[in-house]
N, C-alpha and C positions, 0 to 999 in steps of 0.2 A: 504493499500500499504506500503510496507517495505521501511524504511528510508535508503536512499542511504548513504553508508559509505563514509566519507570524506577521501581524500587522506592525507597521513601523511605530505605532503609538504604544504598542504594548512593551512590557518589561522584557529585556533581553535574556533574562534567566530562563533556562529550559523549563517548559510546561507551566510557565507563569503568564496568565492572560491579564494581568492588572495593568491598568494604564500607567505608563512610566512618568515620573515626575522629577527624578533625580538625574543630574548629570555633572560634568566637570565644571569646577568653579570658573566663571568668566565666560561661559558658553550658554547657549539656549537649547542645546541638543539634549532631549529627554532620553535616557537609556535604561534606568532601572526604576523599579517601585521602592517605596521606603523600607521593605523587608529585605530586599536583595541588593540594595545600594552598596557601592564600594565605600570603604572608610572615608576617603577624602571627598566623596561626591556630596553635593549640595542641592536643595530644592530649586530647580530652575523653571518650574511651572507656576508656582504661586509667588506672588509678590511678598516679600519679607518686610518685617518692621524696619523703619529707617534708622533706628539706633544701631550704632556700630556694634558688630559681634552678636547681634541678636538674631537667632535663626527661626523665630516664631513668625508665623503666617500674619500679615498685616490684616486687620479687620476694622479699624477705626479710622475715621476721616473727618473732615469738616462737615457740619450739618448742611444738608441741601446738596451734597455732592455724592458721588459714588466712587471717589478716589481713595483707595485704601492706603494709609500711610503708617500707621502704628499698630502695635499689638495692645491688648488690654492693660498690660503692665506698664508700658511706656507712653501711652496716649496722653496728650494734653488734656486738661480738665474739661474744655468745651467740646471735645471731639466726641463723636457718637459712632455706634455700630453701623457701618454702611455695607456689611457683607451679608448679614443675616436678614431674612425676610421679617417684616413688621406686621403686627396686628392690623387687620383691616379697619379697625375703629379709627375715626378721624383723629389725628394728632396723637395717637398712641404709638410709642416707640418700643413697646415690649415685643419680644420675639414670641410668635404665636405657637401654641401647642395643642390647640383644640380645632376639630374640624367635624365634618359629617360622618356619622357612624358608618363603617365599611370602607372608608377611604383613608388615604394617608396624606391628604392635603390639609396642611396647617393653615388656618385662616384667622383665628382669634386668640387672644390671651385669656387666662382664667377669668379676669374681671369683666371682659366685654363679650364672652361667648354666648351665643344663643342657648336657650334652655336645652334643647335636644342635641347639642354638640358634645362630643366626647374627646378625651385626651388621645390624640393620634401620634403623639411624639414619644412618650414614654411607654415602655413595656408593661404589660398588665400581669397581675397574678394569674397563674394557670388554673386556679380554682374557677368553676363554672360561674359566670355572672359577677365576678369580683373585679372591680375597676381600680382596685388599689395597686400602686406601684410595687413590685416585688423587691425584697432586699435579703431573702434567704435562699441559700442554695446548698448544694452538696459540699461537705468539708473538702478543702484542697482544690476547689474550683472557684471561678469567678462568674459563673453563670447564674444570674438571678432568676429564680422560678416562682417563689411564693411569697406572700405578705406574712406579717408576724402571726396573724390569726390562723391562716390556713397551712402553715409550714408543717411538713412532716417532723416527727419527733427528733430525728437525727440530723435535720438541717440546721445550718448556722447562719448567722448575719454576716454577709460577704461584702456589704457596701460600707459599714461603718468601721472606723479605725478601732483597732484593738489595743488593750493595755499591753505595754512592752514586757510585762512580766511573763516568763515562760508558760505556755499552755493556758493563758487567762484570756477569755473571750469577752470580758466585760469592756464596755466603752470607757475610754479614759477621760478624765475630767481635770487631772492635775498635771501641772508642768512647771517649768523653771520660772521664778518670778521675773516679771518684766516682759515675758513672752506670751503668746497666744497658742503655743504648741502644746496640745494635750498629749501626755505620754503614759501616765499611770492612772488606774482606778484608785478609789479611796483606800481600799485595803492594802494594796501593794504600794501606794505612795507612803503610808504609815510605816510599813516594813522597811521600805527602802530608807526612810528617814531614819528609823531606829538603827538599821544596819550601818548607816553613815556615821551616826553617833557613836556606836560601838567601835567601829573601825577608827575613827578619830581618837577615841579614848586608848585604844591599843597602841597606836602610833605614839601618842603622847607618853604613855608609860614606858615603851620601848626606848624612845629618845632620852626619857628621864633616867632609866637604868644605865644607858650608854655613857650618859654624862657622868653619873656617879662612879662608874667603873673607871672612866678616864681620870677623874679627879683623884680617886683612891691610888691608882698606878702612879700618878704624878707625885703624890705625898710620899709613897714608898720609895720612889727614886730619889727624892731629896733627902730621905733619911739614910739611904745607903752611903 
């Protein structure tokens, strides 16, 4: 059987039919997809943020234009999202997630959606007639299947961040002072704090013992 010729738009990697978006820096030739791109290749399909050394795709621009200039992190205060589709309601700049049931066309945001419109953007719980977004899946996977109410017994929350303590599935709420990074749950934050106090105490006692041993040796030498 003759080998089917790949489209020039497709990734050059064997048996990959994803549209290529990465190429050599300084060129506009698209050769590979994000998964198969070579180490030094960059995105030559999508316009990147104007900030030096930022490789994030630009999605923000001046209001009233469609020119993408910056990413969400580096955008000026008055810039708006010019990449994403907007809610059809007049003067609403929120990205829509609701549309007609049975379609995938996003038309309105949660506030302005017609009564019979449903969320067509986010995945739904697999339980019949449940419209809640799933957050539970099989342990070790990232596939969201069920909501908290309908999840099977052995399913775990795979969308929320977990406590950093080994084998703890509780959502963290404690972090370093001055930051907003949640790392530990209440129980293990306390344990970590106690362990730190004990460790500091041990270090203090050890240094104290070393100091006294040193002083004792010095006195003995002076007496000899």
